[in-house]
PASE-473703 format. One record per residue: residue number from 1; x, y, z of N, C-alpha, C in turn; chain. Coordinates in steps of 0.1 Angstrom, whole numbers, plus 2048, in hexadecimal, padded with zeros to 3 digits. Each point is the difference from the previous one (the first is absolute). Layout:
<rs>
(r NUM,(X,Y,Z),(X,Y,Z),(X,Y,Z),A);
...
</rs>
This chain:
<rs>
(r 1,(8C9,82A,862),(7F3,7F9,802),(7F8,806,80A),A);
(r 2,(7F3,801,7FD),(7F6,805,809),(7F7,7F5,805),A);
(r 3,(7FF,7FE,80D),(7F8,7F5,805),(7F3,806,806),A);
(r 4,(7F4,7FB,7FB),(7F4,805,805),(7F9,7F6,809),A);
(r 5,(802,801,80D),(7FA,7F6,809),(7F1,7FF,801),A);
(r 6,(7FA,80B,7FB),(7F1,801,801),(7FA,7FB,7F3),A);
(r 7,(808,7F9,7F7),(7FA,7FC,7F3),(7F6,7F5,801),A);
(r 8,(802,7F7,80A),(7F7,7F4,801),(806,7F6,809),A);
(r 9,(7FC,7F4,7FD),(805,7F5,809),(80D,7FA,7FD),A);
(r 10,(806,805,7F5),(80C,7F9,7FB),(80D,806,806),A);
(r 11,(800,80B,806),(80C,807,805),(802,7FC,80F),A);
(r 12,(80C,7FC,803),(804,7FD,80E),(80F,801,802),A);
(r 13,(804,7FB,80B),(80F,800,803),(808,7F7,7F7),A);
(r 14,(7FA,7F5,7FC),(807,7F6,7F7),(805,806,7F3),A);
(r 15,(7F7,807,7F8),(805,806,7F4),(80B,80B,802),A);
(r 16,(7FE,808,80A),(80A,80A,803),(80E,7FA,803),A);
(r 17,(800,7F6,808),(80C,7F9,804),(807,7FA,7F3),A);
(r 18,(7F7,7F9,7F8),(805,7FA,7F4),(806,80A,7F7),A);
(r 19,(7FA,80B,7FE),(805,80A,7F7),(80D,806,805),A);
(r 20,(801,803,80D),(80C,806,805),(80C,7F6,7FE),A);
(r 21,(7FD,7F3,802),(80B,7F7,7FE),(804,7FE,7F2),A);
(r 22,(7F6,7FF,7F7),(803,7FE,7F2),(805,80C,7F8),A);
(r 23,(7FC,80C,805),(804,80C,7F9),(807,80A,80A),A);
(r 24,(80C,7FD,804),(806,808,80A),(803,80E,7FC),A);
(r 25,(801,803,7F3),(803,80D,7FB),(7F3,808,7FD),A);
(r 26,(7F4,7FA,802),(7F4,807,7FD),(7FD,809,80C),A);
(r 27,(7F9,80B,7FE),(7FC,809,80A),(7F1,7FD,803),A);
(r 28,(7FD,7FA,80B),(7F2,7FC,804),(7FA,80C,808),A);
(r 29,(7F4,805,7FB),(7F9,80A,807),(7F3,7FB,805),A);
(r 30,(7FE,7FD,80D),(7F3,7FB,804),(7F7,80B,805),A);
(r 31,(7F4,801,7FA),(7F7,80B,803),(7FB,7FE,80E),A);
(r 32,(7FD,80B,807),(7FA,800,80D),(7F2,807,7FE),A);
(r 33,(7F8,7FE,80B),(7F2,806,7FF),(801,80F,7FD),A);
(r 34,(7F8,804,7F6),(800,80E,7FD),(80A,804,7F5),A);
(r 35,(809,7F7,7FC),(809,803,7F5),(7F9,800,7F3),A);
(r 36,(805,809,7F7),(7FA,801,7F2),(807,7F6,7F7),A);
(r 37,(7F9,7F6,7FB),(806,7F6,7F8),(806,805,7F3),A);
(r 38,(7F8,809,7F9),(804,805,7F3),(80D,809,802),A);
(r 39,(801,808,80A),(80B,808,803),(80D,7F8,803),A);
(r 40,(7FE,7F5,808),(80B,7F7,803),(805,7F9,7F3),A);
(r 41,(7F7,7FD,7F7),(804,7F9,7F4),(807,80A,7F7),A);
(r 42,(7FC,80D,7FF),(806,80A,7F8),(80F,803,805),A);
(r 43,(801,800,80E),(80D,802,805),(809,7F5,7FD),A);
(r 44,(7FB,7F3,801),(808,7F5,7FD),(804,7FF,7F1),A);
(r 45,(7F7,804,7F7),(803,7FF,7F2),(80A,80A,7FC),A);
(r 46,(801,80B,808),(80A,80B,7FC),(80E,7FC,803),A);
(r 47,(802,7F5,809),(80D,7FD,804),(804,7F1,7FD),A);
(r 48,(7F9,7FA,7F7),(803,7F2,7FD),(7FF,7FD,7F1),A);
(r 49,(807,7F5,7FC),(7FF,7FC,7F2),(7F4,7F7,7FD),A);
(r 50,(7F9,7FC,80B),(7F4,7F8,7FE),(7F7,804,80C),A);
(r 51,(7F3,7FE,7FF),(7F7,803,80B),(7F9,7F4,805),A);
(r 52,(801,7FD,80D),(7FA,7F4,805),(7F4,803,809),A);
(r 53,(7F7,7F7,800),(7F4,802,809),(7FC,7F2,805),A);
(r 54,(7FD,800,80D),(7FA,7F4,807),(7F2,804,803),A);
(r 55,(7F6,7FA,7FA),(7F2,804,803),(7F6,7F9,7F7),A);
(r 56,(7F4,804,801),(7F5,7FA,7F7),(7FF,808,7F3),A);
(r 57,(7F5,7FD,7F9),(7FE,806,7F3),(7FF,80F,800),A);
(r 58,(7FA,806,80A),(7FF,80E,801),(80E,807,801),A);
(r 59,(808,7FA,809),(80E,805,802),(808,7FE,7F4),A);
(r 60,(7FF,7F4,7F9),(808,7FD,7F4),(7FC,80A,7F5),A);
(r 61,(7F3,803,7FF),(7FB,80A,7F6),(807,80D,802),A);
(r 62,(800,805,80C),(806,80D,803),(80F,800,7FC),A);
(r 63,(807,7F5,804),(80E,7FF,7FD),(803,7FF,7F1),A);
(r 64,(7F7,7F9,7F9),(801,7FE,7F2),(7FF,80D,7F8),A);
(r 65,(7F7,809,805),(7FE,80D,7F9),(80D,808,802),A);
(r 66,(806,800,80B),(80C,808,803),(80C,7FA,7F8),A);
(r 67,(802,7F2,800),(80B,7FA,7F9),(7FE,802,7F1),A);
(r 68,(7F4,7FF,7FB),(7FE,803,7F2),(803,80E,7FC),A);
(r 69,(7FC,80A,808),(803,80E,7FD),(80F,802,800),A);
(r 70,(807,7FA,80A),(80E,802,801),(809,7F8,7F6),A);
(r 71,(7F9,7F6,7FA),(807,7F7,7F6),(80A,7F7,807),A);
(r 72,(7FC,7FB,80C),(809,7F6,807),(7F7,7F3,802),A);
(r 73,(807,7F5,802),(7F9,7F3,802),(7F9,800,80E),A);
(r 74,(7F6,7F7,800),(7F8,7FE,80D),(804,7F3,805),A);
(r 75,(802,7FF,80E),(803,7F4,807),(7F4,7FE,809),A);
(r 76,(7F6,7F8,7FC),(7F4,7FE,807),(800,7F3,809),A);
(r 77,(7FF,802,80D),(7FF,7F4,809),(7F2,7FF,805),A);
(r 78,(7F9,7F4,7FD),(7F2,7FE,805),(7FF,801,80F),A);
(r 79,(7F8,809,805),(7FE,802,80E),(7F3,805,804),A);
(r 80,(7F6,7FD,7F7),(7F2,804,803),(7F7,7F4,802),A);
(r 81,(7F3,803,7FE),(7F7,7F5,803),(7FE,7F8,7F3),A);
(r 82,(7FF,806,7F4),(7FD,7F9,7F4),(80C,7FF,7F6),A);
(r 83,(807,80B,7FF),(80C,800,7F7),(7FE,7FB,7F2),A);
(r 84,(7F6,806,7FA),(7FC,7FC,7F2),(80C,802,7F6),A);
(r 85,(806,80C,800),(80A,803,7F7),(80C,7F7,802),A);
(r 86,(805,7FF,80C),(80C,7F8,803),(7FD,7F1,7FC),A);
(r 87,(7F4,7FB,802),(7FD,7F2,7FC),(801,7FF,7F1),A);
(r 88,(7FA,80A,7F9),(800,7FF,7F1),(80E,801,7FA),A);
(r 89,(80A,806,806),(80D,800,7FB),(809,7F5,806),A);
(r 90,(7FA,7F7,808),(807,7F4,805),(807,802,80D),A);
(r 91,(7FB,80A,808),(807,803,80D),(7F6,7FC,80B),A);
(r 92,(802,7F4,806),(7F8,7FB,80A),(805,802,80E),A);
(r 93,(80D,804,801),(806,801,80D),(80C,80A,7FF),A);
(r 94,(805,803,80C),(80C,809,801),(80C,7F9,7F8),A);
(r 95,(801,7F3,802),(80C,7F9,7FA),(7FF,801,7F1),A);
(r 96,(7F3,7FF,7FA),(7FF,801,7F1),(805,80E,7FC),A);
(r 97,(7FD,80A,807),(804,80E,7FC),(80F,801,801),A);
(r 98,(806,7FC,80B),(80E,801,802),(808,7F8,7F6),A);
(r 99,(7FB,7F4,7FC),(806,7F8,7F6),(801,806,7F3),A);
(r 100,(7F4,807,7FC),(800,807,7F3),(80A,80B,800),A);
(r 101,(800,808,80B),(809,80B,801),(80F,7FC,7FF),A);
(r 102,(803,7F5,807),(80E,7FB,800),(804,7FB,7F3),A);
(r 103,(7F7,7FA,7F8),(803,7FB,7F3),(7FF,80B,7F5),A);
(r 104,(7FB,80C,804),(7FF,80B,7F6),(7F5,7FD,7F6),A);
(r 105,(7F6,7F9,804),(7F5,7FC,7F7),(7F4,80B,802),A);
(r 106,(7FC,805,7F5),(7F5,80A,800),(7F7,7FF,7F5),A);
(r 107,(7F4,804,802),(7F5,800,7F5),(7FD,80E,7FD),A);
(r 108,(7FD,803,7F3),(7FA,80C,7FC),(7F1,7FF,7FF),A);
(r 109,(7F8,806,809),(7F2,7FE,801),(7F9,80C,7FC),A);
(r 110,(7F4,7FE,7FA),(7F7,80C,7FD),(7FB,807,80C),A);
(r 111,(7FF,80D,7FF),(7F8,808,80A),(7F6,808,7F8),A);
(r 112,(7F5,803,807),(7F5,807,7FA),(7FC,80B,80A),A);
(r 113,(7F7,809,7FB),(7FC,80B,808),(7F1,802,7FE),A);
(r 114,(7F9,804,80B),(7F2,804,800),(7FF,80E,805),A);
(r 115,(7FB,80A,7F8),(800,80E,804),(80D,805,805),A);
(r 116,(80B,7FB,7F9),(80E,804,803),(806,7F9,80C),A);
(r 117,(7FA,7F7,806),(805,7F8,80C),(804,7F2,7FB),A);
(r 118,(80C,7FC,804),(805,7F3,7FB),(7F9,7F5,807),A);
(r 119,(7FF,7F5,7F9),(7FB,7F3,806),(808,7F5,7F9),A);
(r 120,(802,7F5,808),(807,7F4,7FC),(7F7,7F5,7FD),A);
(r 121,(7F5,7FF,808),(7F7,7F5,7FF),(7F3,804,7F9),A);
(r 122,(7F7,806,808),(7F3,803,7FB),(7FB,80E,803),A);
(r 123,(7F7,805,7F8),(7F9,80D,802),(7F1,7FE,7FE),A);
(r 124,(7F8,808,806),(7F2,7FE,7FE),(7F8,80D,805),A);
(r 125,(7F3,800,7FC),(7F7,80A,805),(7F2,7FA,800),A);
(r 126,(7F6,807,805),(7F3,7FA,801),(7FF,7F5,80A),A);
(r 127,(7F7,7F7,7FE),(7FD,7F5,80A),(80B,7F7,803),A);
(r 128,(80B,7FF,7F7),(80A,7F6,803),(807,803,80D),A);
(r 129,(802,80D,803),(806,803,80D),(7F8,7FA,80C),A);
(r 130,(7F3,802,7FF),(7F7,7FA,80B),(801,7F1,800),A);
(r 131,(801,7FA,7F4),(801,7F2,7FE),(80C,7FA,808),A);
(r 132,(80C,806,7FE),(80C,7FB,806),(7FF,801,80F),A);
(r 133,(7FA,80C,805),(7FF,801,80F),(7F7,7F5,805),A);
(r 134,(7F5,7FE,7FA),(7F6,7F6,805),(806,7F2,7FF),A);
(r 135,(808,7FD,7F6),(806,7F2,7FE),(80A,7FE,80C),A);
(r 136,(808,80A,802),(80A,7FF,80B),(7FA,7FE,80E),A);
(r 137,(7F4,806,802),(7FA,7FE,80D),(7FB,7F1,801),A);
(r 138,(7FC,7FA,7F5),(7FA,7F3,801),(80A,7F5,7FE),A);
(r 139,(80C,803,7FA),(809,7F6,7FC),(805,7F6,80B),A);
(r 140,(802,806,80C),(805,7F8,80B),(7F6,7F5,804),A);
(r 141,(7F3,803,7FF),(7F6,7F6,804),(7FC,7F7,7F5),A);
(r 142,(7FF,805,7F3),(7FB,7F8,7F5),(80A,7FA,7F7),A);
(r 143,(80C,806,7FF),(80A,7FC,7F6),(7FE,80A,7F4),A);
(r 144,(80B,800,7F8),(800,80B,7F6),(7F5,800,7F5),A);
(r 145,(7FE,7F4,7FA),(7F6,800,7F5),(7F2,801,805),A);
(r 146,(7FB,7F9,80B),(7F3,803,805),(7FE,80E,805),A);
(r 147,(80B,806,806),(7FF,80E,804),(7FE,809,7F5),A);
(r 148,(807,7FE,7F4),(7FE,808,7F5),(7F2,7FF,7FA),A);
(r 149,(7FA,7F4,800),(7F2,7FF,7FB),(7F6,808,809),A);
(r 150,(801,7FD,80D),(7F7,807,80A),(802,80F,7FF),A);
(r 151,(80D,805,800),(802,80E,7FF),(7FB,806,7F3),A);
(r 152,(801,7F9,7F5),(7FB,806,7F4),(7F1,801,800),A);
(r 153,(7F9,7F6,805),(7F2,801,801),(7FC,80B,80A),A);
(r 154,(807,802,80B),(7FD,80B,809),(801,80E,7F9),A);
(r 155,(80B,801,7F9),(803,80D,7F9),(7F5,803,7F6),A);
(r 156,(7FD,7F6,7F8),(7F6,802,7F5),(7F2,803,806),A);
(r 157,(7FD,7FA,80C),(7F3,803,806),(7FE,80E,805),A);
(r 158,(80B,806,805),(7FE,80C,807),(807,80D,7FA),A);
(r 159,(809,7FD,7F6),(807,80C,7FB),(7F9,806,7F4),A);
(r 160,(804,80C,7FC),(7FB,807,7F5),(80A,800,7F4),A);
(r 161,(7FC,7FF,7F4),(80A,800,7F5),(807,80E,7FF),A);
(r 162,(80B,7FF,7FA),(808,80D,7FD),(7FF,803,7F1),A);
(r 163,(7FE,80D,7FD),(7FF,804,7F2),(80D,807,7FC),A);
(r 164,(805,7FB,7F5),(80D,805,7FB),(800,800,7F0),A);
(r 165,(80A,807,7FB),(804,7FF,7F2),(80D,7F9,7FF),A);
(r 166,(801,7F5,7F9),(80C,7F8,7FE),(805,802,7F2),A);
(r 167,(80B,807,7FD),(804,803,7F3),(7F5,807,7F8),A);
(r 168,(7F9,809,807),(7F5,808,7F9),(7F3,7F9,7FF),A);
(r 169,(7FE,7F3,805),(7F4,7F9,7FE),(7F9,7FF,80E),A);
(r 170,(7F3,804,800),(7F9,800,80D),(7FE,7F2,804),A);
(r 171,(802,7FE,80E),(7FE,7F3,806),(7FA,801,80E),A);
(r 172,(7F7,7F7,803),(7FA,7FF,80D),(805,7F3,806),A);
(r 173,(808,800,80B),(807,7F5,804),(7FE,7FD,80F),A);
(r 174,(7FF,7F3,803),(800,7FC,80E),(80E,801,806),A);
(r 175,(80A,7FB,7F8),(80E,801,805),(809,7FE,7F5),A);
(r 176,(80D,805,802),(80A,7FE,7F6),(80E,7FD,807),A);
(r 177,(807,7F7,7FA),(80D,7FB,805),(80A,803,7F5),A);
(r 178,(80C,805,804),(80B,802,7F6),(80C,7FA,806),A);
(r 179,(806,7F6,7F9),(80C,7F9,805),(80C,805,7F8),A);
(r 180,(80B,801,807),(80D,803,7F9),(805,7F3,7FB),A);
(r 181,(7FF,7FD,7F3),(802,7F4,7F9),(7F5,7F6,802),A);
(r 182,(800,7F5,7F8),(7F5,7F7,800),(7FF,7F7,80C),A);
(r 183,(7F4,800,806),(7FD,7F8,80C),(7F9,7F3,7FD),A);
(r 184,(801,7F7,809),(7F9,7F3,7FF),(7FA,7FD,80D),A);
(r 185,(7F5,7F9,801),(7F8,7FB,7F4),(7F7,80A,7FB),A);
(r 186,(7F8,7FD,7F5),(7F6,809,7FB),(7F5,802,80B),A);
(r 187,(7F8,80A,7FE),(7F5,803,809),(804,80B,80A),A);
(r 188,(7F8,801,80B),(802,80B,809),(807,7FC,80D),A);
(r 189,(808,7F6,7FF),(809,7FD,80B),(80E,7FE,7FC),A);
(r 190,(806,80A,7F9),(80E,7FE,7FB),(80A,7FF,80B),A);
(r 191,(809,7F7,7FE),(809,7FD,80C),(80F,800,7FD),A);
(r 192,(804,7FD,7F4),(80E,7FF,7FD),(804,804,7F2),A);
(r 193,(80D,803,7FD),(805,803,7F3),(80B,7F6,7FD),A);
(r 194,(802,7FC,7F4),(80B,7F8,7FB),(80B,809,7FA),A);
(r 195,(7FC,80C,7FC),(80A,80A,7FB),(7FD,80E,806),A);
(r 196,(80B,807,802),(7FE,80E,804),(806,80A,7F6),A);
(r 197,(801,7FC,7F3),(806,808,7F6),(7F9,7FF,7F3),A);
(r 198,(7F3,7FD,800),(7F9,7FE,7F3),(7FA,80C,7FA),A);
(r 199,(802,80C,806),(7FB,80D,7FA),(7F1,802,801),A);
(r 200,(7F9,7F7,806),(7F1,801,800),(7FA,806,80D),A);
(r 201,(7F5,806,7FF),(7F7,803,80C),(7F5,7F6,7FE),A);
(r 202,(7FD,7F8,80B),(7F6,7F6,800),(7F3,806,805),A);
(r 203,(7F7,804,7F8),(7F4,807,804),(7F4,7F7,800),A);
(r 204,(7F9,7FF,80C),(7F5,7F8,802),(7F5,808,806),A);
(r 205,(7F4,7FF,7FA),(7F5,809,805),(7F3,7F8,7FF),A);
(r 206,(7F7,805,809),(7F2,7FA,800),(7F6,80B,7FD),A);
(r 207,(7F9,7FE,7F5),(7F7,80B,7FB),(7F3,800,808),A);
(r 208,(7FA,80C,802),(7F4,802,807),(7F5,806,7F8),A);
(r 209,(802,801,7F3),(7F6,807,7F8),(7F4,7F7,7FB),A);
(r 210,(802,7F3,800),(7F6,7F7,7FA),(7F4,7FF,80A),A);
(r 211,(7F4,7FF,7FB),(7F4,7FE,809),(802,7F4,809),A);
(r 212,(7FC,801,80C),(801,7F5,80A),(80E,7FC,802),A);
(r 213,(80A,809,7FE),(80E,7FC,801),(804,7FB,80E),A);
(r 214,(7FA,806,80B),(804,7FC,80D),(7FD,7F1,803),A);
(r 215,(7F3,7FD,7FD),(7FC,7F2,803),(807,7F6,7F7),A);
(r 216,(802,803,7F3),(807,7F7,7F7),(80E,7FE,804),A);
(r 217,(807,80B,805),(80E,7FE,805),(800,7F8,80C),A);
(r 218,(7F7,802,80A),(800,7F8,80C),(7FE,7F1,7FC),A);
(r 219,(7F7,7FD,7F7),(7FE,7F2,7FC),(80D,7FB,7F9),A);
(r 220,(807,808,7F8),(80C,7FB,7F9),(80B,7FD,80B),A);
(r 221,(801,808,80A),(80A,7FE,80B),(7FD,7F3,807),A);
(r 222,(7F3,7FE,804),(7FC,7F5,808),(802,7F3,7F8),A);
(r 223,(7FE,800,7F3),(802,7F4,7F8),(80D,7FE,7FA),A);
(r 224,(80A,809,803),(80D,7FF,7FB),(802,804,7F2),A);
(r 225,(7F7,808,7FA),(800,803,7F2),(803,80E,7FD),A);
(r 226,(806,807,80A),(803,80F,7FD),(809,802,7F4),A);
(r 227,(80A,7F7,7FF),(80A,802,7F5),(7FA,7FE,7F3),A);
(r 228,(7F4,7FA,7FF),(7F9,7FE,7F3),(7F4,808,7FF),A);
(r 229,(7FD,809,809),(7F5,809,800),(802,80B,7F7),A);
(r 230,(7F6,804,7F8),(801,80B,7F7),(804,80D,806),A);
(r 231,(7FD,802,80D),(803,80D,806),(80E,801,805),A);
(r 232,(807,7F5,800),(80E,7FF,804),(809,802,7F3),A);
(r 233,(80A,80A,801),(809,802,7F5),(80E,800,804),A);
(r 234,(809,7FC,7F8),(80E,7FE,803),(808,804,7F3),A);
(r 235,(809,80A,801),(808,805,7F5),(80E,802,804),A);
(r 236,(809,801,7F7),(80E,803,802),(803,80D,7F8),A);
(r 237,(805,80B,807),(803,80C,7FA),(80D,805,805),A);
(r 238,(805,80B,7F9),(80D,806,805),(7FD,80D,808),A);
(r 239,(7F4,806,7FE),(7FC,80C,807),(7F1,801,800),A);
(r 240,(7FB,807,80A),(7F1,801,802),(7FD,80E,805),A);
(r 241,(7F9,808,7F8),(7FC,80E,804),(7F2,7FF,807),A);
(r 242,(7FF,806,80C),(7F4,7FF,809),(7FB,80E,803),A);
(r 243,(7F3,801,7FF),(7F9,80D,804),(7F5,7FC,809),A);
(r 244,(800,804,80D),(7F6,7FD,80A),(7F4,809,7FD),A);
(r 245,(7F4,7FA,800),(7F4,808,7FD),(7F7,802,80C),A);
(r 246,(804,7F9,80B),(7F9,802,80D),(809,807,80A),A);
(r 247,(7FB,801,80C),(808,807,80A),(80B,7F8,807),A);
(r 248,(800,7F3,7FE),(80A,7F7,806),(80E,803,7FA),A);
(r 249,(809,802,809),(80E,802,7FB),(80A,7F6,807),A);
(r 250,(7FA,7F6,806),(809,7F6,806),(807,7F7,7F7),A);
(r 251,(80D,7FF,802),(809,7F7,7F7),(808,7F7,80A),A);
(r 252,(805,7F5,7FA),(808,7F7,808),(80C,7FB,7F8),A);
(r 253,(80B,7FE,807),(80C,7FB,7F9),(808,7F7,80A),A);
(r 254,(802,7F4,7FD),(808,7F7,808),(7FB,800,80F),A);
(r 255,(7F2,800,801),(7FA,7FF,80D),(7FF,80D,808),A);
(r 256,(805,80B,7FA),(7FF,80D,807),(7F6,809,7F8),A);
(r 257,(7F7,806,808),(7F5,808,7FA),(804,80F,801),A);
(r 258,(7FB,808,7F6),(802,80E,800),(7F5,807,7F8),A);
(r 259,(7FF,80D,801),(7F7,808,7F8),(807,805,7F4),A);
(r 260,(7FB,7FD,7F4),(806,804,7F4),(7F9,80B,7F8),A);
(r 261,(803,801,7F4),(7FB,80B,7F7),(7F3,7FB,7F9),A);
(r 262,(7F9,80A,7FB),(7F4,7FC,7F8),(804,7FA,7F2),A);
(r 263,(80C,804,7FB),(805,7FA,7F3),(80E,7FC,803),A);
(r 264,(804,7F4,7FB),(80D,7FB,802),(803,7F5,7F6),A);
(r 265,(80C,7FC,800),(805,7F5,7F7),(806,7F5,808),A);
(r 266,(7FD,7F4,7FC),(807,7F4,805),(809,7FB,7F5),A);
(r 267,(80D,800,803),(80A,7FD,7F5),(80C,7F9,805),A);
(r 268,(808,7FB,7F7),(80D,7FA,803),(80B,80A,7FF),A);
(r 269,(809,7FF,809),(80C,809,7FF),(80A,7FB,7F5),A);
(r 270,(807,809,7FA),(809,7FD,7F5),(80C,7F8,805),A);
(r 271,(805,803,80C),(80B,7F9,806),(7FC,7F6,80A),A);
(r 272,(806,7F4,7FF),(7FD,7F6,80A),(807,802,80E),A);
(r 273,(7FD,7F8,809),(806,801,80D),(809,7F4,802),A);
(r 274,(80D,802,804),(808,7F4,803),(7FE,7FB,80E),A);
(r 275,(7FE,7F3,802),(7FD,7FA,80D),(809,7F4,802),A);
(r 276,(807,800,80B),(808,7F4,803),(7F7,7F4,802),A);
(r 277,(801,7F6,7F8),(7F8,7F4,801),(806,7F5,7F8),A);
(r 278,(7FD,7F3,803),(806,7F5,7F9),(7FC,7FF,7F2),A);
(r 279,(809,7FD,7F7),(7FC,7FF,7F2),(7F7,7F4,7FE),A);
</rs>
């Protein structure tokens, strides 16, 4: 197990002590400042029959990619600030994860890739990356839903649309969200999944091509009618081919941003990932 103390607010002495007591035969590797998380995980995967990670969604994403490539199960202990993936598989604490491991209970969950990089939760490009950043800055003062509304209005007022081809069709978009499996609720504040093995990519986008789109979208957000607005679209697909037509190359996956290719595919992996979690 690799423990990432820098993952967020959830890692401390309590989880480490609990894991050492509950799993005396596990090899716990606590990262220190300057250590390479990915290399530590690769070293751990090469010498174990399962790969464990204590950390947030970014750390779990890195561990999941290595475990999936090695064909071994993932033991994910929530230790970050948000822990979206752990929550969706039913892991709210160290004890939940330990209990699933002790009982030998595991789930086979879908994994997807954007531009060849694995993601467990969400991927995006365009204004959605800016939207998430703005919402997180406001969430502590306003609460989640008001923060999402204010952030969405801010992004729509100041951002520029992105031009792309989706499956060969020209689109001018304010933002696009892609979920690994179907998210709830509808609209542009997706929060949870009831299944992680439905084979779908949940694609949500806001079109920018219509005349007066910016003002109409802001009005739809402020009146709570975005989900019924003609410029909002929501589809389920198994794969999406993307070609960027502008200079923007920014992509995001599970909260981590990176520069991607001008042309890429968002798709499901053929093999699932085994994760220790309660049935």
